[in-house]
N, C-alpha and C positions, 0 to 999 in steps of 0.2 A: 504494498499499499503506500509506504513512505516513497520507494522509488517512483511510483506513478506521482505522487506531489511535486515530487524534485524535477521529474521531466515535464510536468507541465508548467512548472515554476520558470523552469529556464526557457520554454518555447514563450512563454509571456514576456519575458525579458527581453528576448531577442526580437519580438513583434513590437515591443515599447521602443527599443532602440530604433527600428526601422521608421515608426511613427515619428519619433521625437527629433530625428536627424532630417527627416522632411519636414515636418514644421518649422525647423531652424533653417534649412537652407530656402524655404518658401520666403522667409525673414529676408535672409541676407540676398537674393536674387540669383542670378546665373554667375558662375565664377568660371575664369578661365584656369583649366587643368594648371599652368605653369605658376599659379597664384597658388594653388595648394602644395605646392612644392616647394616654390622658395619663398611663400610666407604662411606657412603652416599656422602659426600662432593667431593672425588675422583671422584665418576662417574659424580654428577652433574656439576660440574666445568670442567670435562675432554674435553669438546667441546662447541664450542660457539651454535652450533645447537642443542645440549641438552638444554640448557639454553633457547633457542628460542623455542622449543617445548612445554617445560613446561610452558612458559609465553604464546604461544598461545593457550594450554589448560585451562589455568586461566581465560583469555579473554573471550574466547568461552565459558564458564560456566556463567561466569558475564554477559555476553549478552544473553544466554540462560535463566537467570533467567527473565531478562527484558521481553522477550518473553513470559514465562511462565505467567508473570503478566497480560498480555494483550490477553491470545488465551487459548484455551483449550488444554489439556493435550495431548488428545487423536488426535489433530491435528500436535500439535509442534513434539511431541517426534518420531512418525513413521517416518514424514517427515524428521527431522533431521538423524535419524538414518539409513534409507535406502538411501536416497541420500548422505550422508555422506559415507556407506559403496561403494556405486556405485563409487563416484568419489577416491576413496581410490584405488580401482581396477585399473581406468583409471589413475589416478598418477603415481601407483607402475610401471605400464608398460610402461611408455614415461620417468619417471625420472631414476628408477632404472632397468632399461631393463627388467622386469619380463616377464616371459611368462604368454601368454594371446591368451586363447585357444577361439574356436567357442563357448564352452559350457559357457565361461565367457562373452561372447559378448551376447550370449543368455540371461544369468541372468543378465546383467547390463539392457538389453532392458527391459527385466521383471520388473526389479525393478522400472525403471523411469515410466512404465506404473502403477506399484501400486502406485506410488507418485503421478500420476495425477488423480488415482482414491481417493486417501486420500484426495487431495486438493479440491476436490469439493464438 
C-alpha cells in the first residue's frame, strides 16, 4: 500500500513540476535557447513558478528513487509515465484552457486502461 502512495505522490509532483514550469514560462514569455544557456539565472529566477516547477521535479525524482528501491522498474516506470502523461493532458485543459478533443479523451481513456493492466 505504501508503495502505491509513494508512486502516486511522485507522479503528482512530476505533474506539478510541468504545470508550474508552464505557468512560469507563460509569465516570462518566449525565450531564446541561447539565453537559457548563457544566462540561466535570469530564466531560473524569473518567476516563482519556475522555481516551484524545478523543486517539484527534484522532489519527484527523489521519491521515485525510493519507489525504485522497493518495486520493479517494469511496473513503476510505465505507471509513472503513462499516468503522468494523462494527467498533464487533463490539467492543461483545466488550468491553461488548452484544446481538448474527443481524440484526446479517447487517448486518456486508453492510457488509464493500460495503467490498470500494468498494475495487475
